[in-house]
N, C-alpha and C positions, 0 to 999 in steps of 0.2 A: 390732199391736192385732190382736182378734180378735172379731169378731159377726158370725155367719153369719146367727144367727137363721131366722126367726123361733122363741120360746119356744114347748114344747106342752108344756103344761097336763097333768099325769097325773087321768085320770078320778077314778081313788080318791082324789084331790085332792078333787076335788069334792065329792065324799058328805062327805069326812072336815070340809071348812069348813061344810058344812051342818047335819054333828051337832056344830058349834062344837067341835071337836075339835081345831083349830088356829084361835091370835089372829093374825092377822096387822099387829097393832099392838102387842101387846105380847111377842109370841114373840122368840125369838135363832134368825137361820138362818145357814147355812153352804153353800158349795159345794163341790162336789167334784170333782175330773175323773177319766175315765175312760176305758178302752181302746176300739178299735172293736168287741172281741167284749164287751162291757158288754151285758144284758140291762136296762141302765137306759133305752135307744132306743126304747122302748115304752109309747107312754102307756096301754096298757091291760094294762098291769101286775097281776096276780091280788094280792097284795100289795106295794103302793107304798111300803115304810119303808126307810130304810138300811140294815138289818140285810139284807133281800130282793138289793140292787144285788152284782153280780159285777162281775168286772175293774176296781175302781177301782185308780187307781194308788198304788202303794206307795211307803211312804217314801223317797226318793231323788232325789239329785240337785234337790235344792232343795223338791221338794213332798212331804208330811205329810198321811199318811193320815187319813182323817176331815176333811179340807177346812179351810177359812178362814173363820172369821166374816165375814157382810157386815152393814151397815145398812141395815135397810129403812126407806121411805117411803113414803106416799100421795102423790101428784102432780096437783092441781086444776087442770082448764082449762075451759074452757069447753065445759060438756055433759058431760063425762067426769070419773073417776078414773083412777091409773093406779097401779097393785102395783109398787113400781120396790127397786133396792139398787145400792148402790153398783159402780162397776167394780172390780173383783178382779183382784190380780196374784200371777204367782209369778216369780223368778229364779231358772232355772237355774244350779245348783252343784253341779261335779265330774263333770257328763255331761249329756246330752240330755232336755228330757222330750216326751213324745209321749202326746199326747192324741186322741181323737175328737169329745167331746163335756163339756160340765159341769152339774151337776145341782143344784138348787138345794133344800138340805130344811130344815126345820123342826126345829132341834135344842132345844127346849123339853122336848116332852113327853118319857118315855121311850123312846115308841114312834120316834120320830123321823121323823116323815111326811115325804114327797117332796113335792115343787110341783112342778117340771119341768124340760124339759130343754133343751140349746139345742146344736146341733151347731156346732162351731168353725168349717168349710168346709161351705159350699154343692154342694160337689162332691157325699157326703162322703168326705171324704179325713181323712186324720191331720194334724195341725199340729204340728210340731215344733221346739222351740225350745232351740240349741244352748247349751251352756256360756257363763255371763256373761250372756245376753241376757235379759229379759223377755217372759213371756206375758202381755197385761193384757185382760183380757175385759171387753167394755164390755156391762154388765149394763140395758137401755134395758129399760123397760116390760115386766116379765115378764108382764102383763097387764092390760088396759083394760076399766072396766067403762063403758058411755055409758049 
């Protein structure tokens, strides 16, 4: 299980949310894995869209480029509300999956806006999952409003 966290929310996501370009209740979301050389690990990307992400893992060893769908939800607690998604996992098949971070993006609009990223290891170091093992990412409270 990987859960280094915390989530880093892209500055452009905040602007896109204010412009109503993202619907956190109705849109569908996906999570992708990126290598240590990816530009995705910067909250100040000039254009925070899926198309601008470099060094996403390629389709191989149990990972499919474009990522995997996640179901999002709002969790209410006393005085706060959190945007959350289900945990996500990939099982290595035919080789090792090695990644540095997971990136969450809105898959509904054609532009596919990025939401945020989370390092898989707080050091930070790459996380490698060998053949037949499963990488499960605990996606807990992408962000909280209070």
